[in-house]
C-alpha positions in Angstrom: 31.4 -14.1 17.9 28.5 -11.6 18.4 27.7 -9.1 15.9 25.7 -5.7 17.0 24.1 -5.3 13.4 21.5 -7.2 11.4 21.5 -6.8 7.9 18.2 -7.4 6.3 16.2 -6.2 3.2 12.6 -4.7 3.6 10.2 -3.8 1.2 9.2 -0.2 1.0 5.5 -1.0 2.2 6.4 -3.1 5.1 8.9 -0.3 6.2 6.2 2.4 5.4 3.9 0.5 7.7 6.4 0.1 10.5 7.2 4.0 10.0 3.6 5.0 10.5 2.8 2.8 13.4 5.8 4.2 15.4 7.6 0.9 15.8 10.7 2.1 13.8 12.5 5.5 13.8 14.9 7.1 11.6 17.5 6.9 14.2 16.8 3.2 14.5 18.8 2.3 11.2 21.2 3.7 8.6 21.0 3.3 4.8 23.4 1.6 3.2 23.3 3.2 -0.4 21.9 6.3 -2.0 18.9 4.9 -3.5 17.8 3.1 -0.2 18.6 6.7 1.6 16.4 8.2 -1.0 13.2 5.7 -0.8 13.6 5.8 3.3 13.4 10.0 2.9 10.3 9.8 1.0 8.6 7.2 3.2 9.3 9.7 6.3 8.1 12.5 4.8 4.9 11.1 3.5 4.4 9.7 7.0 4.8 13.1 8.4 2.5 14.6 6.0 -0.2 12.1 6.8 0.4 12.4 10.7 0.0 16.3 9.8 -3.2 15.9 7.6 -4.8 13.6 10.4 -3.7 16.3 13.1 -5.4 18.9 11.0 -8.6 17.3 10.9 -9.2 16.8 14.5 
C-alpha cells in the first residue's frame, strides 16, 4: 500500500535552515497542531524579515 504522505518531526532550527535556503515552502506541508503552526509562522516571518533586510542593504 502506497501512502502519499510522510509524517516526520523536525527541529525548528533545521526547518528554519530549509526555509531560509529556499528548499521548503509553506505550500509544501501542513501543520498538525496549533503550536506547530505558531512556530512555523514565526519561522517564515523571520525568514521574510531577514530577506527584506538583506535586500535593503544591497
